[in-house]
C-alpha positions in Angstrom: -20.7 -0.7 -8.2 -21.6 -2.0 -4.7 -25.2 -1.5 -3.6 -25.9 0.4 -0.4 -28.5 -0.6 2.1 -30.7 2.3 1.1 -30.5 1.4 -2.6 -31.6 -2.1 -1.8 -34.3 -0.9 0.6 -36.0 1.0 -2.2 -37.0 -2.3 -3.9 -38.4 -3.9 -0.8 -42.0 -4.0 0.4 -41.6 -1.5 3.2 -40.3 1.2 0.9 -43.2 0.7 -1.5 -45.7 0.2 1.4 -46.7 -3.1 -0.2 -47.8 -6.5 1.0 -45.1 -8.2 3.0 -43.8 -5.1 4.7 -41.6 -6.0 7.7 -42.9 -9.6 7.6 -39.8 -10.8 9.5 -39.7 -14.0 7.4 -36.1 -13.2 6.4 -35.1 -13.3 10.1 -34.7 -9.6 10.3 -37.1 -7.3 12.3 -37.6 -4.9 9.4 -37.0 -4.6 5.6 -34.5 -1.9 6.3 -32.5 -4.2 8.6 -32.6 -6.9 5.9 -31.4 -4.3 3.3 -28.5 -3.3 5.5 -27.4 -6.9 6.1 -27.8 -7.7 2.4 -25.5 -4.8 1.5 -22.9 -6.2 3.8 -23.4 -9.7 2.4 -24.4 -10.9 5.9 -27.6 -12.5 4.6 -28.8 -14.4 1.5 -31.1 -12.5 -0.8 -33.3 -15.6 -1.1 -34.2 -15.3 2.6 -36.7 -12.6 1.6 -39.8 -14.2 -0.1 -40.9 -10.8 -1.4 -37.7 -9.7 -3.3 -38.7 -8.6 -6.8 -36.9 -10.1 -9.8 -35.6 -6.7 -10.7 -33.6 -6.5 -7.4 -32.3 -10.0 -7.8 -31.0 -9.1 -11.2 -29.4 -5.9 -10.0 -27.9 -7.6 -6.9 -26.5 -10.5 -9.0 -24.8 -8.0 -11.3 -23.4 -6.0 -8.4 -22.2 -9.2 -6.7 -19.9 -10.3 -9.6 -16.2 -10.4 -8.8 -14.5 -7.3 -10.2 -11.0 -8.7 -10.2 -10.0 -12.1 -8.9 -7.4 -12.3 -6.1 -4.7 -14.9 -6.6 -2.3 -16.0 -3.9 1.1 -16.7 -5.5 2.4 -18.2 -2.2 4.1 -17.0 0.9 1.5 -14.3 1.4 2.1 -12.6 -1.9 -1.3 -11.8 -3.3 -2.2 -10.0 -6.5 -5.4 -8.7 -7.9 -8.6 -8.3 -5.8 -9.0 -4.6 -6.9 -12.4 -3.0 -6.7 -11.9 0.6 -7.8 -10.3 2.4 -10.7 -8.6 5.0 -8.6 -7.3 4.6 -5.0 -8.9 7.8 -3.8 -12.3 6.2 -4.6 -11.7 3.7 -1.8 -8.2 2.1 -1.8 -6.1 -0.3 -3.8 -6.0 -3.7 -2.2 -2.8 -5.7 -3.2 0.4 -4.0 -4.1 1.9 -4.6 -7.6 4.2 -7.5 -7.2 7.8 -6.9 -8.3 9.3 -9.9 -10.0 12.8 -10.6 -11.3 13.2 -12.7 -14.4 15.8 -15.5 -14.0 17.0 -17.7 -16.8 18.1 -21.2 -16.0 20.7 -21.0 -18.8 22.3 -17.9 -17.2 25.9 -18.7 -16.2 25.5 -16.3 -13.2 22.3 -18.1 -12.1 23.7 -18.9 -8.6 25.0 -15.4 -8.0 21.7 -13.8 -9.0 19.8 -16.1 -6.7 22.0 -15.0 -3.8 21.4 -11.3 -4.6 17.7 -11.8 -4.8 17.6 -13.9 -1.7 19.6 -11.4 0.4 18.1 -8.2 -0.9 16.1 -6.2 1.6 15.6 -2.5 2.3 13.5 -0.5 4.8 11.6 2.7 4.3 9.2 4.4 6.7 9.2 1.3 9.0 8.3 -1.1 6.1 10.6 -3.7 4.8 10.8 -4.6 1.1 12.2 -7.6 -0.7 11.7 -9.2 -4.1 8.1 -10.4 -4.3 8.5 -13.1 -7.0 11.1 -14.8 -9.1 9.9 -15.4 -12.7 11.8 -18.5 -13.9 12.4 -19.3 -17.6 13.8 -22.6 -18.7 14.1 -25.9 -16.8 16.3 -25.8 -13.7 18.9 -28.4 -13.0 19.0 -30.3 -9.7 21.6 -27.9 -8.3 19.5 -24.9 -9.4 16.4 -26.4 -7.9 18.2 -26.6 -4.6 19.1 -22.9 -4.9 15.4 -22.1 -5.7 14.3 -24.0 -2.6 16.4 -21.6 -0.5 14.0 -18.8 -1.6 11.3 -20.4 0.5 13.2 -19.4 3.6 12.8 -15.8 2.4 9.2 -16.3 1.6 9.7 -15.6 -2.1 7.5 -17.5 -4.5 8.7 -18.8 -7.9 6.5 -18.5 -11.0 7.6 -20.4 -14.1 7.2 -19.2 -17.6 5.2 -22.3 -18.5 3.3 -22.3 -15.2 -0.2 -23.5 -15.9 -1.7 -20.6 -14.1 -0.3 -18.1 -16.6 -2.2 -17.2 -19.7 -0.2 -15.6 -22.5 -1.9 -12.9 -24.5 1.1 -11.2 -26.0 -0.3 -9.5 -29.1 -3.5 -8.1 -27.7 -5.1 -8.0 -31.1 -8.3 -9.3 -29.6 -8.6 -8.5 -25.9 -12.1 -10.0 -25.7 -10.7 -13.4 -26.4 -7.6 -13.0 -24.3 -8.8 -15.1 -21.4 -10.9 -17.6 -23.3 -8.0 -19.7 -24.3 -8.0 -21.8 -21.1 -10.5 -23.1 -18.6 -8.1 -23.1 -15.7 -9.4 -22.1 -12.3 -6.7 -19.5 -11.8 -5.5 -17.2 -14.6 -3.0 -14.4 -15.1 -3.2 -12.2 -18.1 0.3 -11.7 -19.5 1.4 -8.8 -21.7 4.8 -8.1 -23.1 6.0 -4.6 -22.9 8.4 -4.9 -25.8 7.9 -2.6 -28.7 4.8 -0.9 -27.1 4.8 2.7 -26.4 3.7 3.9 -23.0 0.5 5.4 -24.5 -0.5 2.1 -26.2 0.3 0.1 -23.1 -1.7 2.5 -21.0 -4.7 2.1 -23.4 -4.5 -1.7 -23.1 -4.2 -1.8 -19.4 -6.9 0.8 -18.8 -9.2 -1.2 -21.1 -8.6 -4.3 -19.1 -9.1 -2.6 -15.7 -12.3 -0.9 -16.9 -13.6 -4.1 -18.3 -13.0 -5.8 -14.9 -13.9 -3.1 -12.4 -16.7 -1.2 -14.2 -18.2 -3.8 -16.5 -17.3 -6.9 -14.5 -16.6 -8.7 -17.8 -15.7 -12.1 -16.4 -13.1 -13.1 -19.1 -11.0 -10.1 -18.1 -11.3 -10.1 -14.4 -8.0 -11.7 -13.7 -4.7 -10.1 -12.5 -2.4 -8.7 -15.3 1.3 -9.4 -15.5 3.5 -7.3 -17.7 7.0 -8.4 -18.8 9.5 -5.7 -19.5 11.9 -6.0 -22.4 15.6 -7.0 -21.9 16.5 -4.6 -24.7 15.8 -1.4 -22.8 18.3 0.5 -20.7 17.7 0.8 -16.9 16.3 4.4 -17.3 13.6 3.3 -19.8 12.9 0.2 -17.7 12.5 2.4 -14.6 10.1 4.8 -16.5 8.1 1.9 -17.8 7.9 0.1 -14.5 6.9 3.3 -12.7 4.1 3.9 -15.1 2.9 0.2 -14.8 2.8 0.5 -11.0 0.6 3.6 -11.3 -1.5 2.2 -14.2 -2.9 -1.2 -13.3 -0.2 -3.8 -13.6 -0.7 -6.5 -10.9 2.7 -8.1 -11.5 5.8 -6.5 -13.2 8.6 -8.7 -14.3 11.9 -6.9 -14.4 14.5 -8.3 -16.8 17.4 -8.0 -14.3 18.3 -7.3 -10.7 19.3 -3.7 -10.1 19.3 -2.3 -6.5 18.9 1.3 -7.6 15.9 0.4 -9.8 14.3 -1.7 -7.1 14.7 1.0 -4.4 13.0 3.6 -6.7 10.1 1.3 -7.6 9.5 0.2 -4.0 9.4 3.9 -2.9 6.9 4.8 -5.6 4.8 1.7 -4.9 4.7 2.4 -1.2 3.3 5.9 -2.0 0.7 4.6 -4.4 -0.5 1.7 -2.3 -0.7 3.5 1.1 -4.4 3.5 2.1 -5.5 7.2 1.9 -8.1 6.4 4.6 -5.4 5.3 7.0 -2.5 7.8 7.3 0.9 6.4 8.0 1.6 7.0 11.6 3.9 5.8 14.4 3.2 5.4 18.1 3.1 8.6 20.1 5.8 8.4 22.8 9.4 9.5 23.6 11.9 7.8 21.2 15.6 7.5 22.2 18.5 7.5 19.8 22.2 6.5 20.4 21.7 5.9 24.2 20.9 9.4 25.3 21.7 10.7 28.8 20.1 13.4 30.9 21.9 16.1 29.0 20.9 15.1 25.6 18.8 17.4 23.3 15.1 17.0 23.1 13.2 17.3 19.7 9.5 17.4 19.1 7.3 16.4 16.2 3.9 14.7 15.4 3.3 11.0 14.8 3.1 11.4 11.0 5.4 8.5 9.8 7.1 10.4 7.0 8.1 13.2 9.4 9.1 10.7 12.1 11.4 8.7 9.9 13.0 11.8 8.3 13.8 13.2 11.7 14.8 9.8 13.2 17.3 9.2 10.4 19.0 12.5 11.2 19.1 11.9 14.9 20.5 8.5 14.4 23.4 10.0 12.4 24.4 12.3 15.3 27.5 11.4 17.3 25.6 11.6 20.6 22.3 10.6 22.0 19.0 12.5 21.7 15.3 12.3 22.5 12.3 12.7 20.1 9.0 13.5 21.6 6.2 12.3 19.2 2.8 13.7 19.9 -0.5 12.1 18.9 -1.9 13.9 15.8 -3.9 11.2 13.9 -0.9 10.7 11.5 -0.9 14.3 10.3 2.2 16.4 9.5 3.0 19.3 11.7 1.3 22.0 9.8 -1.7 19.9 8.9 -2.1 18.9 12.5 -1.8 22.5 13.6 -4.4 23.7 11.1 -6.8 20.8 12.2 -6.3 21.6 15.9 -4.5 18.3 16.4 -1.3 20.1 17.5 -2.2 22.7 20.1 0.0 24.1 23.0 -2.3 22.4 25.5 -2.0 19.0 23.7 1.7 19.2 23.5 2.1 20.2 27.1 -0.2 17.3 28.1 1.9 14.8 26.0 5.2 16.0 27.5 3.7 15.7 31.0 2.3 12.2 30.3 5.6 11.0 28.9 7.2 12.1 32.2 10.0 13.7 30.2 10.9 16.1 32.9 12.3 13.2 35.0 14.3 11.8 32.0 16.4 14.8 31.3 18.2 17.6 33.0 17.9 19.5 29.8 15.1 22.0 30.0 14.9 22.8 26.3 12.5 21.3 23.7 13.4 22.0 20.0 10.2 22.3 17.9 9.9 22.2 14.1 10.7 25.4 12.3 7.3 25.3 10.6 5.7 25.9 14.0 7.8 28.9 15.0 4.6 30.9 15.3 3.6 28.6 18.3 6.8 29.4 20.3 5.2 31.9 22.7 2.0 29.9 23.4 4.0 26.7 23.9 6.3 28.6 26.2 3.3 29.8 28.2 1.8 26.3 28.3 5.2 24.8 29.5 6.9 27.4 31.7 9.3 24.8 33.1 10.8 24.3 29.6 12.5 26.6 27.2 11.0 26.3 23.7 13.6 26.5 21.0 12.6 26.9 17.3 14.5 24.3 15.2 14.8 23.6 11.5 12.2 23.5 8.8 13.8 20.5 7.1 15.0 17.4 8.9 18.2 17.3 6.9 19.2 20.6 8.5 19.3 19.2 12.1 23.0 18.2 12.2 24.1 21.7 11.1 21.6 23.3 13.5 23.0 21.3 16.5 26.6 22.0 15.4 26.0 25.7 15.4 24.4 25.7 18.9 27.4 24.1 20.5 
């Protein structure tokens, strides 16, 4: 657990009204200032000549790495976690999704092409394969194919890579990372005949040992290889569980677009920082080259809402506008309940966006969940007609069709 400035201050002379109070020998004006800087690791603890041994010991323990961060290359980082649960603070590096590729596979080249060309987008974020896990020794031609992955910023891990530490049986977790003195290590587990409950127990043990006990031998990222013997549904269930429960790298036995899409969606939800809501820029968005007679829709800047509505507007055979109001990344009802979506704020946004000069249409379609605001919005924007739209974004095409 990280020490706060106040926790550190309690051990210093000023808190105890002892000799050396606010002596300034550390370079700080007061003991409290030193404590705050020390908590942020902006000053060395040895700068204070009056630090008690008890604080040195506590600070040393609190300063130990909880989980090492390893850069696999091309910006793909794993590990570096500091909490057991993301709501405690946040998770740092997303679970890396790797595809196993066997050099003896007759479809090696085809699989490389699929991996290289795979990319999807969800809520404004693009996803691709994070890592290729290579087994066997590549031929010269295969090596050239692997080199092409560099253009897509996809690193390659080899099954005999010296950074990888095998600990398959897990009979003695305490000795798991003592088999090598390499500077960088990855603890590798095989999800073969393990049940989800036993694997969860093992992974939870590893994470607790690292995060809570800071047990150095187990403070390295964990990679889990999934079995080739399982069908895609079992693989999906296992991989989903592993994303939620502490695997830093997951090695999938094969390339499957449906599986990858599912896992990337789940991972995005798990690794979104709860302290930083997903949001888009508040402005007027245009779809399919709208003209002055195009319909105008309204929503907040919550990313999930925006992309759901945007997807439907893009599918319409004509142009449209979407007015996105600033709401600190909150959904429409949450923003309304938090006074982040009021009639005055909406009216101000519409005015600032100069929408009235963009369209001859004098109607704004608001979300169905905000139907109770229709009258007050109408009062705040008398030059516009406020129309109550749909509750679900997927209902927009049918709503528009029925209005024609």
